[in-house]
C-alpha positions in Angstrom: 13.9 65.0 121.9 14.8 61.3 121.2 14.4 61.9 117.4 16.8 64.9 117.5 19.4 62.9 119.5 19.2 60.0 117.0 19.8 62.3 114.1 22.8 63.9 115.8 24.3 60.4 116.5 23.8 59.4 112.8 25.5 62.6 111.6 28.5 62.0 113.8 28.8 58.4 112.5 28.7 59.5 108.9 31.3 62.2 109.5 33.6 59.6 111.1 33.5 57.5 107.9 34.7 60.4 105.7 38.2 60.6 104.3 40.5 63.5 105.1 41.7 65.6 102.1 44.9 64.3 100.8 44.6 60.8 102.2 44.8 57.8 99.9 41.8 55.6 99.4 43.6 52.4 100.4 46.7 50.3 99.8 45.9 49.3 96.2 48.0 52.1 94.7 51.1 51.1 96.6 50.7 47.4 95.8 50.3 48.2 92.1 53.5 50.2 92.1 55.4 47.3 93.7 54.1 44.8 91.2 55.1 47.1 88.3 58.6 47.4 89.7 58.9 43.6 89.9 57.8 43.2 86.3 59.9 46.0 84.9 63.1 46.5 86.8 64.7 49.9 86.3 67.7 51.8 87.5 65.7 55.0 87.8 63.1 55.6 90.4 60.4 58.3 90.6 57.8 58.5 93.3 54.1 59.3 92.6 51.4 60.5 94.9 50.3 56.9 95.5 53.7 55.9 96.8 54.2 58.9 99.2 50.6 58.5 100.6 50.0 62.3 100.6 49.8 65.2 98.0 53.3 65.6 96.7 52.9 69.4 96.5 53.1 69.4 100.3 56.1 67.2 100.7 58.9 69.8 100.8 60.6 70.0 104.2 61.4 73.4 105.9 64.7 74.9 105.0 67.4 74.3 107.6 70.4 76.4 108.4 73.1 73.7 108.6 75.1 73.1 105.5 75.8 69.3 105.0 77.5 69.6 101.6 78.8 72.4 99.5 80.3 72.9 96.0 81.6 75.9 94.2 82.2 76.0 90.4 82.3 78.2 87.3 79.2 78.1 85.2 78.2 79.4 81.8 75.1 81.7 81.5 73.2 82.2 78.3 74.0 82.1 74.6 76.3 85.1 74.8 78.8 83.1 76.7 78.7 85.2 79.9 78.9 83.3 83.1 80.0 83.4 86.7 80.9 81.4 89.8 78.1 79.7 91.8 78.1 77.9 95.1 75.5 75.3 96.0 74.9 74.5 99.7 72.9 71.4 100.5 71.0 72.0 103.7 68.5 69.1 103.9 68.5 65.5 102.6 65.8 64.0 104.7 64.0 60.7 104.5 60.2 60.9 105.1 58.6 57.5 104.7 58.9 56.5 101.1 60.3 59.8 99.9 63.5 61.9 100.4 63.4 65.7 100.4 66.4 67.7 99.1 66.8 71.4 100.0 69.7 73.6 98.9 70.6 77.2 98.2 72.5 78.5 95.2 74.5 81.7 95.6 76.2 83.7 92.8 79.8 84.4 94.0 80.8 86.3 90.9 79.3 87.3 87.5 75.8 86.0 86.5 74.2 82.6 86.6 71.2 81.4 84.5 68.8 79.5 86.8 65.9 80.1 84.3 66.5 76.8 82.6 70.0 75.9 83.9 68.9 72.9 86.1 66.0 71.6 84.1 65.9 68.3 82.2 65.2 70.0 78.8 65.8 73.4 77.2 62.3 74.6 77.9 62.1 73.1 81.4 62.1 75.9 83.9 62.6 73.9 87.0 65.3 71.8 88.8 64.1 68.5 87.5 67.5 67.7 86.1 68.8 67.1 89.6 69.1 63.5 90.6 70.2 61.3 93.5 72.6 58.4 92.8 72.8 55.3 95.0 76.2 53.9 94.4 75.6 50.9 96.6 72.8 49.6 94.4 73.8 51.4 91.1 70.5 53.3 90.9 69.6 56.8 89.9 66.6 58.6 91.4 64.9 61.3 89.3 62.8 64.1 90.7 59.2 63.1 91.5 56.3 63.9 89.2 52.7 64.7 90.2 51.4 62.3 87.6 52.4 59.8 84.9 51.4 61.6 81.8 53.5 63.7 79.5 52.1 66.9 81.1 53.1 65.8 84.7 55.0 68.4 86.6 58.0 67.9 88.8 57.6 68.2 92.5 60.4 70.7 92.8 61.2 74.4 92.5 60.1 76.5 89.6 63.0 78.6 88.3 61.4 80.5 85.4 62.8 84.1 85.2 65.6 83.4 87.6 68.7 85.2 86.2 70.9 85.7 89.2 73.6 88.3 89.7 76.6 88.5 92.1 75.5 88.2 95.7 72.0 86.9 95.0 70.8 83.6 96.5 67.9 81.4 95.6 66.5 78.6 97.8 65.5 75.4 96.0 63.9 72.0 96.7 63.1 68.6 95.1 61.4 65.4 96.1 62.6 61.9 95.3 61.7 58.3 95.9 63.6 57.0 99.0 66.4 54.5 98.5 66.3 51.3 100.6 66.6 51.9 104.4 70.2 50.5 104.5 71.4 53.3 102.1 72.5 56.1 104.4 74.5 58.2 101.9 74.0 59.1 98.2 75.6 61.2 95.6 73.8 64.3 94.3 74.2 65.3 90.7 73.2 68.9 89.7 73.4 70.4 86.3 75.9 73.3 86.1 77.3 72.4 89.6 78.5 68.8 89.3 78.4 65.9 91.8 78.3 66.0 95.6 79.6 62.7 96.9 78.6 60.7 100.0 75.9 63.1 101.3 74.3 61.7 104.4 70.5 61.1 104.5 69.0 62.1 107.8 
């Protein structure tokens, strides 16, 4: 009986020492990022998994109903020159620790809109990685986060491959960014095809 009890206690002790999935192994990664920033100042910021302290794939906030910024514009669609009118409604711009989550919807008001590669950062980029936050107070641009540092790193944002939208159709999108300093309460949002939203509040 004593032997069984001792084994049980040891098992509990070992379990308590285990790390939960998705938790960082310590503060070393964050300190390294800070040191790098001091040595190589930049006007563009991208968070990594080490900075956010959790798997970036799980960082998107739930979609909210309240529209905090909206913009409607005519857009081109495809090589044939066809196009339409699209409206982008920003519903979430939320600070979460060292990251900011952006959620928005895009609705085709008239005609057709190419979301397949319309908001990517390159011709064959089928995502919304071309979206960025601009901090006018500190003159910094924040690019969409990546899940690594290599050339094959993927953006932590919506996949838009195959999204060719027609009149009346709506798509819900998200992107994750590094958070601006705490005293920055408003930013501009720049979206390919749509343009710039100014003075959007961060919640």
